[in-house]
LOSE-628656 format. One line per 3 residues: number of its first residue (from 1); their letters; for each residue x, y, z of N, C-alpha, C. Coordinates in pm, 1 decimal. Layout:
N
NUM = A = X/Y/Z/X/Y/Z/X/Y/Z | ...
//
This chain:
262
1 = XXX = 84.1/-119.2/0.0/0.0/0.0/0.0/87.9/124.6/0.0 | 58.7/219.6/-89.7/139.8/339.7/-97.8/95.0/440.5/6.5 | 191.5/500.6/74.5/159.9/599.7/176.3/119.8/731.2/112.2
4 = XXX = 39.0/809.6/185.0/-9.7/936.3/134.9/4.8/1043.7/242.4 | 34.6/1164.2/198.7/36.4/1277.9/289.8/-105.8/1305.3/337.5 | -124.9/1318.9/468.3/-255.0/1353.3/523.3/-272.8/1504.5/510.0
7 = XXX = -337.7/1546.7/403.1/-349.5/1689.7/375.3/-436.6/1760.4/478.5 | -537.8/1691.5/532.3/-621.1/1752.3/636.0/-537.4/1784.2/758.9 | -452.4/1691.6/798.7/-366.8/1715.3/914.9/-268.3/1828.7/887.6
10 = XXX = -218.9/1838.9/764.5/-125.0/1945.2/731.4/-190.6/2083.0/738.4 | -320.8/2090.3/714.5/-388.7/2219.4/718.1/-410.2/2269.5/860.6 | -402.5/2179.7/958.2/-428.2/2218.1/1096.5/-301.7/2277.6/1156.6
13 = XXX = -310.9/2402.3/1197.6/-191.8/2477.5/1235.0/-159.3/2473.4/1383.4 | -251.3/2427.5/1464.9/-228.8/2430.1/1609.0/-224.2/2291.6/1669.8 | -204.7/2288.0/1799.1/-205.5/2163.0/1873.6/-344.2/2099.4/1863.9
16 = XXX = -348.2/1969.3/1836.5/-474.8/1898.3/1824.6/-476.9/1779.4/1919.2 | -589.0/1761.7/1990.8/-609.6/1643.0/2074.1/-744.4/1583.1/2036.9 | -748.3/1452.4/2013.1/-868.5/1386.6/1965.9/-893.8/1256.5/2043.3
19 = XXX = -1023.0/1221.1/2055.9/-1064.2/1093.0/2113.0/-1137.1/1013.3/2005.9 | -1119.9/882.0/2006.6/-1176.3/797.5/1902.3/-1237.3/670.4/1961.5 | -1329.2/612.3/1885.3/-1379.5/478.2/1912.5/-1371.1/397.1/1783.8
22 = XXX = -1318.3/276.2/1796.0/-1304.8/184.9/1681.6/-1238.5/254.6/1563.3 | -1127.0/319.1/1589.3/-1058.6/400.7/1489.2/-982.2/315.4/1388.8 | -956.6/372.2/1271.9/-867.9/311.0/1174.2/-807.3/420.9/1088.6
25 = XXX = -695.1/392.7/1026.4/-625.6/491.8/944.2/-541.7/417.9/841.3 | -558.9/455.3/712.8/-476.4/399.4/607.1/-334.3/454.5/617.3 | -241.2/392.3/547.5/-101.4/430.7/555.6/-83.5/576.6/512.5
28 = XXX = -27.4/658.9/603.1/-17.3/801.4/578.7/104.8/858.2/650.5 | 131.1/986.0/625.2/235.7/1056.9/698.6/199.4/1204.3/700.0 | 258.4/1278.1/791.9/236.9/1422.0/802.4/349.3/1481.1/886.0
31 = XXX = 357.7/1613.1/888.6/469.7/1677.8/957.7/453.2/1678.7/1109.4 | 330.7/1670.2/1158.6/308.1/1676.8/1303.1/357.7/1550.1/1373.2 | 408.1/1567.6/1496.0/437.8/1453.3/1581.7/304.9/1395.9/1627.3
34 = XXX = 284.6/1266.5/1612.8/159.2/1203.1/1653.6/186.3/1102.9/1765.7 | 121.2/1124.3/1878.9/130.8/1032.9/1992.8/-6.9/971.4/2011.8 | -18.2/843.9/1980.2/-146.7/775.0/1974.6/-156.5/677.6/2091.0
37 = XXX = -258.1/696.3/2175.7/-270.8/618.8/2299.7/-394.3/529.0/2294.9 | -374.8/402.3/2326.7/-486.5/307.8/2333.6/-542.0/312.3/2475.2 | -667.4/353.7/2488.1/-729.8/370.3/2619.5/-817.2/252.0/2657.9
40 = XXX = -857.1/172.1/2561.1/-938.5/54.9/2587.4/-942.4/-35.1/2466.1 | -960.8/-164.4/2487.6/-961.3/-258.7/2377.0/-823.2/-280.3/2318.9 | -817.6/-303.3/2186.7/-690.4/-329.4/2119.8/-685.5/-255.3/1986.2
43 = XXX = -561.0/-222.6/1945.1/-537.8/-159.0/1815.3/-419.8/-227.6/1747.5 | -433.4/-253.2/1617.4/-321.1/-300.3/1537.5/-252.7/-178.3/1478.2 | -121.5/-163.6/1504.3/-49.3/-41.9/1468.1/70.3/-74.7/1379.7
46 = XXX = 93.4/10.1/1278.9/212.2/2.4/1194.8/280.5/139.4/1195.3 | 409.9/142.9/1222.9/488.3/265.7/1214.4/620.1/232.0/1145.5 | 643.9/291.6/1030.2/766.7/266.2/952.8/792.0/117.2/931.2
49 = XXX = 684.6/44.4/904.0/697.6/-97.9/876.0/699.4/-186.0/999.3 | 706.1/-127.3/1118.2/701.2/-205.1/1242.1/555.8/-227.7/1282.4 | 524.6/-351.5/1322.7/387.1/-386.4/1358.5/379.7/-426.6/1505.5
52 = XXX = 271.9/-384.5/1571.8/246.2/-427.8/1708.9/95.6/-420.6/1735.0 | 43.9/-519.5/1805.8/-93.9/-511.0/1853.7/-88.7/-453.9/1994.2 | -141.4/-334.4/2010.5/-135.1/-264.5/2137.7/-265.1/-280.9/2214.8
55 = XXX = -253.0/-286.6/2346.9/-368.7/-296.5/2434.8/-378.3/-169.6/2519.0 | -480.2/-163.7/2602.4/-504.2/-44.2/2683.3/-380.9/-8.8/2765.4 | -346.2/120.7/2765.3/-229.9/167.0/2840.9/-101.2/165.0/2761.3
58 = XXX = -109.9/146.6/2629.2/9.1/144.4/2545.0/-0.9/252.2/2436.3 | 113.7/285.0/2376.1/125.0/404.1/2291.2/202.3/372.5/2164.0 | 163.2/436.7/2053.8/240.8/437.1/1929.7/280.9/581.1/1899.6
61 = XXX = 407.2/601.1/1860.6/458.1/735.1/1833.6/507.3/743.0/1689.1 | 458.8/843.5/1617.2/506.0/870.1/1481.5/572.5/1006.8/1479.9 | 701.2/1010.3/1446.5/772.0/1137.1/1432.9/733.5/1201.7/1299.9
64 = XXX = 785.3/1320.9/1272.7/752.4/1390.6/1148.1/780.9/1302.4/1026.8 | 678.6/1282.5/944.6/685.3/1208.8/818.7/710.1/1059.6/836.2 | 692.7/1006.6/956.8/692.3/861.3/973.5/565.0/805.5/909.2
67 = XXX = 578.3/701.1/829.2/461.6/635.5/770.1/394.1/550.5/877.8 | 262.5/565.5/892.2/193.5/491.0/997.2/50.7/458.0/955.1 | -1.7/352.7/1014.4/-138.3/309.4/988.5/-185.9/231.9/1110.7
70 = XXX = -317.9/223.3/1126.9/-371.3/145.9/1237.9/-515.4/106.9/1209.4 | -559.6/3.7/1280.4/-699.0/-38.3/1266.9/-741.9/-108.8/1394.9 | -873.7/-117.0/1413.7/-932.9/-181.6/1529.7/-973.9/-323.2/1491.9
73 = XXX = -916.8/-425.5/1557.6/-956.6/-562.5/1523.2/-1097.6/-596.4/1569.9 | -1136.1/-549.1/1688.7/-1270.0/-577.1/1741.5/-1332.6/-451.3/1803.5 | -1267.9/-399.3/1906.0/-1317.2/-280.3/1976.2/-1198.0/-200.4/2026.7
76 = XXX = -1210.7/-68.3/2023.5/-1103.9/13.8/2079.4/-1156.3/151.1/2119.1 | -1096.0/205.7/2222.3/-1107.0/346.2/2257.0/-966.0/402.2/2256.2 | -948.0/516.1/2196.1/-812.5/569.4/2183.0/-815.5/720.9/2185.5
79 = XXX = -699.5/778.6/2202.3/-684.3/924.3/2200.5/-550.1/956.7/2138.5 | -538.5/1076.5/2084.6/-413.8/1113.9/2017.3/-389.1/1262.3/2035.3 | -261.1/1296.6/2036.6/-219.9/1436.4/2037.9/-130.3/1458.2/1917.1
82 = XXX = -157.5/1564.8/1842.4/-83.3/1598.6/1721.5/-12.1/1731.0/1746.5 | 120.6/1728.7/1741.7/201.6/1845.4/1774.9/270.2/1896.2/1649.0 | 230.4/2012.5/1596.1/293.5/2064.4/1473.9/438.5/2104.9/1501.0
85 = XXX = 524.5/2101.1/1397.8/667.3/2132.1/1417.0/692.8/2268.3/1479.1 | 608.0/2367.2/1451.4/632.0/2501.4/1502.1/624.5/2507.1/1654.7 | 557.7/2409.4/1716.6/545.8/2407.0/1862.6/652.8/2322.2/1929.8
88 = XXX = 738.3/2257.2/1851.7/841.1/2170.3/1912.7/967.7/2173.1/1827.8 | 1015.3/2292.6/1797.8/1128.9/2306.9/1706.3/1255.5/2238.4/1759.1 | 1279.5/2245.5/1890.3/1398.0/2179.0/1947.3/1389.0/2027.7/1927.6
91 = XXX = 1270.8/1971.6/1948.1/1251.1/1827.8/1930.7/1270.1/1789.2/1784.0 | 1217.6/1870.4/1692.1/1233.4/1843.9/1549.2/1381.5/1844.4/1512.2 | 1454.9/1942.5/1563.5/1598.0/1950.1/1534.7/1671.0/1828.3/1591.2
94 = XXX = 1635.0/1788.3/1712.0/1700.2/1674.6/1776.6/1675.9/1544.0/1700.8 | 1558.4/1529.4/1642.5/1521.7/1403.0/1577.6/1540.9/1404.7/1426.6 | 1595.9/1512.4/1372.7/1617.7/1520.0/1228.3/1710.4/1406.1/1183.1
97 = XXX = 1672.7/1338.3/1075.0/1747.8/1224.8/1018.9/1756.5/1108.2/1115.9 | 1664.5/1103.3/1213.2/1661.9/992.1/1309.6/1520.8/936.1/1317.4 | 1510.9/819.4/1376.9/1382.0/757.5/1403.2/1387.7/692.3/1540.1
100 = XXX = 1272.5/661.3/1596.7/1269.8/592.4/1725.4/1308.1/446.4/1705.0 | 1393.1/397.9/1791.5/1434.4/257.6/1783.8/1314.4/166.4/1796.8 | 1222.6/202.6/1885.2/1097.2/129.3/1900.4/985.2/232.2/1910.9
103 = XXX = 898.1/241.8/1809.4/792.2/343.5/1811.9/675.7/309.0/1903.7 | 682.1/193.5/1969.5/572.1/150.6/2055.7/616.1/154.4/2201.9 | 537.1/218.9/2285.1/568.1/233.4/2427.2/466.0/151.3/2505.9
106 = XXX = 514.6/54.0/2581.3/425.8/-36.2/2655.3/435.3/-16.5/2805.5 | 509.9/82.6/2849.1/524.7/112.0/2991.4/399.8/186.1/3040.6 | 325.6/124.0/3132.9/202.0/183.9/3182.3/228.2/315.5/3255.0
109 = XXX = 345.3/328.2/3317.2/379.4/451.8/3386.4/392.8/568.8/3290.5 | 458.2/544.3/3176.8/473.1/648.9/3075.3/335.9/688.6/3021.8 | 252.6/588.5/2993.5/116.4/615.5/2946.1/41.0/703.9/3045.9
112 = XXX = 48.6/668.9/3172.9/-23.0/744.4/3274.9/23.1/888.7/3284.4 | 153.6/909.7/3275.5/205.7/1046.8/3285.4/168.1/1129.6/3163.6 | 176.7/1069.5/3044.6/140.4/1143.6/2924.1/-8.3/1179.2/2925.3
115 = XXX = -92.9/1087.1/2970.1/-235.9/1117.6/2980.7/-259.1/1231.9/3079.2 | -184.8/1231.8/3188.6/-197.3/1338.9/3287.6/-157.7/1473.5/3226.7 | -47.9/1474.3/3149.5/-3.7/1598.5/3085.8/-105.3/1645.8/2982.1
118 = XXX = -168.1/1552.0/2910.4/-270.4/1589.6/2811.5/-390.3/1653.5/2880.4 | -430.7/1599.4/2995.1/-541.5/1660.9/3069.0/-504.2/1801.0/3115.5 | -379.1/1817.5/3158.7/-333.0/1949.3/3201.7/-331.1/2046.7/3083.7
121 = XXX = -294.6/1998.5/2965.0/-295.9/2083.0/2845.3/-437.1/2133.8/2815.1 | -535.4/2045.2/2828.9/-673.1/2085.0/2801.3/-720.2/2192.5/2899.0 | -675.0/2184.5/3023.6/-716.3/2281.8/3124.7/-645.4/2415.9/3105.9
124 = XXX = -526.9/2413.2/3044.7/-446.4/2534.8/3030.5/-419.4/2568.6/2884.7 | -516.5/2538.6/2796.2/-493.8/2553.6/2653.1/-471.5/2698.8/2610.5 | -516.3/2795.1/2691.0/-499.4/2935.9/2654.0/-372.0/2997.2/2710.6
127 = XXX = -294.7/2920.2/2783.9/-170.9/2970.0/2844.5/-52.0/2913.3/2766.9 | 15.0/2993.7/2682.0/122.8/2940.2/2597.2/242.1/2887.4/2676.2 | 267.1/2943.0/2794.5/380.3/2896.1/2874.7/351.5/2756.8/2931.0
130 = XXX = 232.1/2738.0/2985.2/192.6/2605.1/3032.2/194.8/2505.7/2916.3 | 141.0/2548.0/2801.9/134.6/2458.7/2686.2/272.6/2410.2/2646.2 | 368.1/2502.6/2635.2/503.6/2464.3/2596.9/565.4/2370.8/2699.5
133 = XXX = 541.5/2399.8/2827.7/598.3/2315.3/2932.6/545.8/2173.0/2927.0 | 413.2/2158.4/2913.1/355.9/2023.5/2909.8/393.4/1949.5/2781.4 | 404.0/2022.1/2670.0/447.9/1956.2/2546.6/590.0/1902.6/2561.6
136 = XXX = 677.1/1979.2/2625.4/814.4/1932.7/2646.9/817.3/1811.9/2740.0 | 729.8/1809.9/2840.4/722.0/1693.9/2929.0/677.5/1569.7/2852.3 | 578.1/1586.2/2764.9/529.5/1472.8/2685.7/639.1/1420.4/2593.5
139 = XXX = 705.9/1510.7/2521.3/810.5/1467.7/2428.4/931.3/1412.9/2503.0 | 958.1/1465.3/2622.1/1064.9/1409.9/2704.4/1036.0/1266.9/2745.5 | 910.6/1238.2/2779.1/871.9/1101.0/2813.5/895.0/1006.7/2695.2
142 = XXX = 863.8/1055.3/2575.2/883.1/973.7/2454.7/1030.3/938.6/2437.7 | 1117.9/1037.4/2450.8/1260.8/1013.5/2431.4/1319.0/925.9/2540.8 | 1265.6/938.2/2662.8/1313.0/852.2/2771.7/1271.4/707.4/2749.1
145 = XXX = 1153.9/688.8/2689.6/1100.3/553.5/2673.7/1156.3/480.4/2552.1 | 1201.2/554.6/2451.1/1249.6/490.5/2328.7/1367.3/568.2/2272.1 | 1480.8/502.7/2258.8/1601.8/570.4/2211.0/1590.4/603.9/2062.1
148 = XXX = 1668.8/703.6/2020.3/1676.0/741.8/1879.9/1785.3/662.7/1809.6 | 1767.0/640.5/1680.5/1871.4/578.9/1599.5/1872.8/645.5/1462.9 | 1988.3/641.7/1396.2/2001.4/702.9/1264.7/1914.7/628.6/1163.4
151 = XXX = 1856.9/705.0/1071.4/1783.7/642.0/963.1/1880.4/571.8/869.1 | 1831.3/473.2/797.7/1915.2/404.4/701.6/1939.7/495.1/581.7 | 2036.8/460.4/500.2/2067.2/540.3/380.9/1945.3/549.1/289.6
154 = XXX = 1872.9/438.3/276.5/1755.3/437.9/189.9/1649.7/534.9/241.5 | 1629.9/537.5/373.6/1531.6/628.4/431.2/1574.8/773.7/413.7 | 1702.6/799.3/436.2/1751.2/936.9/428.1/1742.0/993.6/286.9
157 = XXX = 1745.3/907.4/186.6/1748.7/956.9/50.2/1616.4/937.1/-22.7 | 1510.4/917.0/50.8/1379.0/912.9/-10.5/1343.7/1053.5/-57.4 | 1320.6/1070.2/-187.2/1303.7/1204.0/-245.4/1181.2/1276.0/-190.6
160 = XXX = 1069.3/1205.4/-177.0/948.5/1271.8/-127.3/970.5/1326.9/12.8 | 1032.4/1247.6/100.6/1058.4/1294.1/236.5/1151.8/1413.9/236.2 | 1252.8/1410.1/148.1/1347.0/1521.5/141.0/1277.6/1650.4/95.9
163 = XXX = 1187.5/1638.3/0.0/1115.8/1757.0/-46.3/1028.3/1812.7/65.6 | 957.2/1723.4/135.1/871.0/1767.1/244.5/950.8/1838.5/352.8 | 1063.8/1782.1/390.7/1146.5/1843.6/494.3/1205.1/1975.7/445.4
166 = XXX = 1244.9/1980.0/319.3/1300.9/2103.9/263.8/1197.3/2215.9/267.2 | 1074.2/2184.2/229.4/968.8/2285.2/232.6/944.6/2332.1/375.6 | 943.1/2238.7/470.8/921.8/2276.4/610.6/1030.3/2371.4/660.5
169 = XXX = 1152.2/2351.4/613.9/1264.7/2432.5/661.9/1279.0/2564.0/585.8 | 1232.9/2569.1/459.5/1261.9/2683.8/373.7/1138.6/2762.1/328.8 | 1019.1/2729.4/380.1/898.2/2791.5/325.6/895.2/2942.7/343.8
172 = XXX = 967.4/2995.7/440.1/968.4/3140.8/460.5/1054.0/3212.0/355.5 | 1136.6/3136.8/285.7/1223.1/3194.8/183.4/1148.6/3205.5/49.6 | 1212.0/3269.3/-45.9/1151.8/3288.2/-177.8/1175.0/3164.3/-263.6
175 = XXX = 1105.1/3056.1/-226.5/1117.6/2931.5/-302.1/987.8/2906.1/-377.5 | 1000.1/2833.2/-486.4/887.3/2797.0/-571.2/906.0/2651.3/-610.5 | 803.5/2585.6/-667.2/823.0/2448.5/-715.6/940.6/2436.2/-811.7
178 = XXX = 960.8/2536.6/-897.5/1074.4/2531.0/-990.1/1206.7/2540.1/-915.1 | 1212.1/2627.1/-813.5/1334.7/2639.4/-733.9/1361.9/2512.2/-655.9 | 1257.6/2448.8/-606.6/1273.3/2322.4/-534.1/1328.5/2214.9/-627.8
181 = XXX = 1276.0/2210.9/-749.1/1325.6/2113.8/-847.4/1473.1/2137.1/-875.8 | 1514.4/2263.4/-893.1/1655.8/2293.0/-917.6/1741.5/2250.1/-799.4 | 1691.9/2272.3/-678.6/1768.0/2236.1/-558.6/1800.6/2087.1/-556.9
184 = XXX = 1705.7/2005.1/-600.4/1726.6/1860.0/-597.7/1779.5/1805.4/-730.4 | 1801.7/1893.8/-827.1/1863.8/1852.4/-952.0/1771.4/1779.7/-1048.0 | 1641.8/1814.2/-1046.3/1546.3/1749.4/-1136.4/1472.9/1854.9/-1218.8
187 = XXX = 1413.1/1810.2/-1327.7/1331.6/1898.8/-1409.4/1201.8/1928.7/-1333.8 | 1153.0/2053.2/-1339.3/1030.7/2088.3/-1265.8/911.4/1998.8/-1296.4 | 893.1/1960.5/-1422.0/778.1/1876.6/-1456.3/789.3/1738.2/-1392.0
190 = XXX = 913.8/1686.3/-1381.9/931.9/1556.1/-1316.5/898.7/1566.0/-1168.4 | 950.3/1670.3/-1100.9/924.2/1687.7/-958.2/774.8/1704.2/-933.5 | 707.1/1779.8/-1020.4/563.0/1801.9/-1004.2/487.3/1669.4/-1011.8
193 = XXX = 520.7/1586.2/-1112.8/452.2/1456.7/-1126.8/486.6/1364.1/-1010.5 | 614.6/1360.5/-974.3/659.9/1270.1/-868.1/593.9/1305.8/-735.3 | 592.5/1435.3/-701.5/537.3/1475.6/-573.2/387.2/1448.4/-567.4
196 = XXX = 316.7/1479.6/-673.4/172.3/1454.1/-676.2/143.4/1304.6/-662.2 | 221.3/1220.8/-729.7/199.3/1076.4/-721.8/233.4/1022.2/-583.0 | 338.7/1075.6/-520.5/384.2/1024.9/-391.0/299.6/1076.2/-275.2
199 = XXX = 258.7/1203.3/-282.8/195.4/1267.7/-166.9/47.7/1296.7/-186.0 | -1.5/1279.3/-307.5/-143.8/1298.6/-330.3/-188.2/1443.6/-330.9 | -95.0/1536.9/-348.8/-126.3/1680.0/-350.1/-23.4/1749.2/-438.7
202 = XXX = -61.7/1846.8/-519.3/36.6/1919.2/-601.0/138.0/1991.6/-512.2 | 261.0/1999.5/-557.7/366.7/2063.1/-479.0/334.6/2209.7/-452.4 | 281.7/2281.2/-550.7/249.3/2422.2/-531.1/141.2/2438.8/-424.6
205 = XXX = 46.9/2344.6/-419.1/-58.9/2350.8/-318.6/-4.2/2319.4/-179.6 | 87.0/2223.8/-172.4/146.3/2190.9/-42.6/228.9/2308.0/10.7 | 308.5/2370.5/-75.4/388.8/2485.5/-33.1/298.8/2597.0/18.7
208 = XXX = 188.7/2621.8/-50.6/94.2/2723.9/-6.6/30.6/2686.3/126.8 | -2.9/2557.3/144.9/-65.6/2512.6/269.5/27.5/2530.3/388.6 | 156.0/2501.2/370.6/253.0/2518.6/478.6/264.5/2665.7/515.8
211 = XXX = 268.8/2751.8/416.2/277.6/2895.2/443.5/150.8/2946.4/511.0 | 35.7/2899.7/465.1/-90.0/2941.0/527.7/-96.6/2895.8/672.5 | -52.1/2774.6/698.3/-54.2/2723.7/835.7/28.8/2812.3/927.6
214 = XXX = 144.8/2854.3/880.9/228.6/2941.0/963.8/163.2/3079.0/981.5 | 104.0/3131.2/875.5/38.1/3261.4/884.2/-77.2/3257.5/983.6 | -154.8/3149.9/980.5/-267.5/3137.8/1072.8/-218.7/3127.3/1217.2
217 = XXX = -109.0/3054.5/1238.8/-50.7/3046.7/1373.2/-15.7/3186.7/1423.8 | 44.7/3268.6/1339.1/81.2/3404.6/1378.7/-43.7/3489.5/1401.6 | -144.6/3472.2/1318.0/-267.9/3547.9/1333.7/-336.0/3517.0/1466.6
220 = XXX = -328.7/3392.2/1509.9/-390.6/3353.1/1636.4/-324.5/3423.2/1755.0 | -200.5/3464.6/1740.0/-132.1/3531.8/1850.0/-183.3/3673.8/1870.3 | -251.6/3730.4/1769.3/-311.8/3863.8/1779.3/-210.2/3973.9/1810.7
223 = XXX = -86.5/3954.2/1771.9/16.7/4054.4/1798.8/66.8/4122.1/1671.9 | 28.9/4068.3/1555.6/87.0/4115.9/1430.8/-22.2/4154.8/1332.1 | 13.3/4239.8/1237.4/-79.2/4275.1/1129.9/-92.7/4156.4/1034.0
226 = XXX = -200.5/4156.5/957.6/-221.4/4049.1/859.6/-109.3/4049.0/756.8 | -65.9/4165.6/714.6/41.4/4172.0/614.4/171.5/4115.0/670.3 | 200.6/4141.1/797.7/321.2/4084.3/858.2/311.9/3931.6/860.4
229 = XXX = 197.2/3878.5/899.9/179.6/3733.2/906.2/200.9/3670.0/769.8 | 152.8/3738.2/665.0/166.8/3685.7/529.4/312.1/3686.8/483.9 | 377.9/3800.8/497.1/515.5/3812.9/449.9/611.7/3727.5/532.8
232 = XXX = 587.4/3718.3/662.4/672.2/3637.3/750.1/658.4/3488.9/718.5 | 551.0/3451.8/651.0/525.7/3311.2/617.8/568.5/3274.9/476.4 | 629.8/3369.3/403.9/685.4/3336.2/273.4/605.3/3381.7/153.5
235 = XXX = 489.0/3442.4/175.5/412.4/3493.9/61.0/480.6/3619.8/8.3 | 494.8/3627.6/-123.6/567.2/3741.1/-181.7/477.2/3856.5/-221.3 | 345.7/3839.8/-204.9/253.7/3950.4/-229.6/126.3/3927.1/-150.7
238 = XXX = 59.8/4035.8/-113.4/-66.0/4023.3/-40.2/-175.4/3967.2/-130.7 | -167.4/3996.6/-257.7/-266.8/3943.7/-351.1/-262.2/3790.8/-353.0 | -140.7/3736.6/-360.0/-124.8/3590.9/-358.1/-175.4/3532.8/-227.0
241 = XXX = -143.6/3600.0/-115.9/-186.1/3552.9/16.0/-337.9/3551.3/27.8 | -403.2/3662.2/-10.4/-548.8/3669.8/1.5/-617.7/3564.3/-85.9 | -564.0/3543.3/-206.3/-623.9/3443.4/-293.8/-610.3/3303.5/-234.0
244 = XXX = -490.4/3269.1/-184.6/-467.8/3137.3/-125.0/-551.8/3120.4/1.5 | -562.1/3225.8/81.3/-638.1/3217.1/206.0/-785.7/3191.4/178.1 | -841.2/3265.2/81.9/-983.2/3246.5/51.1/-1009.7/3108.4/-8.8
247 = XXX = -918.6/3058.4/-89.9/-935.5/2924.2/-146.5/-934.2/2817.9/-37.6 | -852.5/2839.0/66.0/-838.2/2740.3/172.8/-949.9/2750.0/276.4 | -984.6/2873.1/317.2/-1077.9/2891.8/429.1/-1213.7/2948.7/388.1
250 = XXX = -1231.8/2979.4/260.0/-1358.6/3032.5/208.2/-1399.5/3162.3/276.5 | -1302.2/3240.8/318.9/-1327.4/3372.6/376.9/-1198.0/3452.5/369.8 | -1207.3/3581.1/397.4/-1086.8/3663.9/399.7/-1015.5/3649.2/533.8
253 = XXX = -888.4/3686.7/543.7/-818.2/3681.8/672.7/-889.9/3763.0/780.8 | -942.6/3880.5/745.0/-1014.5/3963.4/842.3/-1139.6/3892.2/891.7 | -1212.9/3831.1/801.1/-1333.2/3756.2/840.5/-1297.0/3637.5/928.2
256 = XXX = -1183.4/3574.5/898.9/-1137.7/3461.3/979.9/-1110.7/3507.0/1123.7 | -1042.0/3619.4/1139.1/-1012.6/3671.1/1273.3/-1140.1/3710.0/1346.6 | -1234.5/3766.1/1275.0/-1361.4/3802.4/1337.6/-1436.4/3678.4/1386.6
259 = XXX = -1426.8/3568.3/1311.7/-1495.0/3445.1/1351.6/-1439.5/3388.1/1481.0 | -1312.8/3416.2/1510.0/-1251.7/3367.0/1632.9/-1309.6/3435.6/1756.1 | -1366.3/3553.7/1736.7/-1420.2/3631.1/1848.9/-1563.8/3596.6/1880.6
262 = X = -1626.5/3518.5/1793.4/-1769.2/3485.5/1813.0/-1787.6/3371.9/1912.7
//
């Protein structure tokens, strides 16, 4: 089964916490760190080709762009936290070109502490200092429970992953699909076809989505003008930003901010 970029997850710019019953997910990847906890029943989990049947009190962890899938064999209750790279830049830097030696955590103590931190996050979701602290505690538990190891040469040189990581690191710069193709030494038309086939989304659309996600994160802080949020996120003109924003959110940036106050 070919993995696909989860475009819905990529559009979500903030911290996400979800609860599920009898969940399943086809093979996918995304930039957010995903910590998936089995709260009841059983789940069959795949992360980077590793398989485990997890029971209540156990966890599966997918780092940025780790391929993962899961399904419920009979019954399950589960919960997950999705942490975008912008909220854990130190962790992203630490784990670059690495993977978890074992993506499955079966220590009930670790599960209990992470669940406790998630509850604390929900209670303090409007406090950015508390949020950062609890996120670091959660990611610290992950690193304590499972050591990091270098990716294999084949993993490191997967072109789709390299393009995704390059966009994540360079989206604020004046890059375009053609510039990305030149960076990797390929013809633009080849990169366009390859990326669409591998990730299920056009490269130009993905680049715009990453920039929009960052702009929306800045807009939520309510400290900057809309034009600053756009330019700081890599858009080279306000016209381009407004067009992309309306296509994505079906409203203008000003209308979006007004909706947050309702």
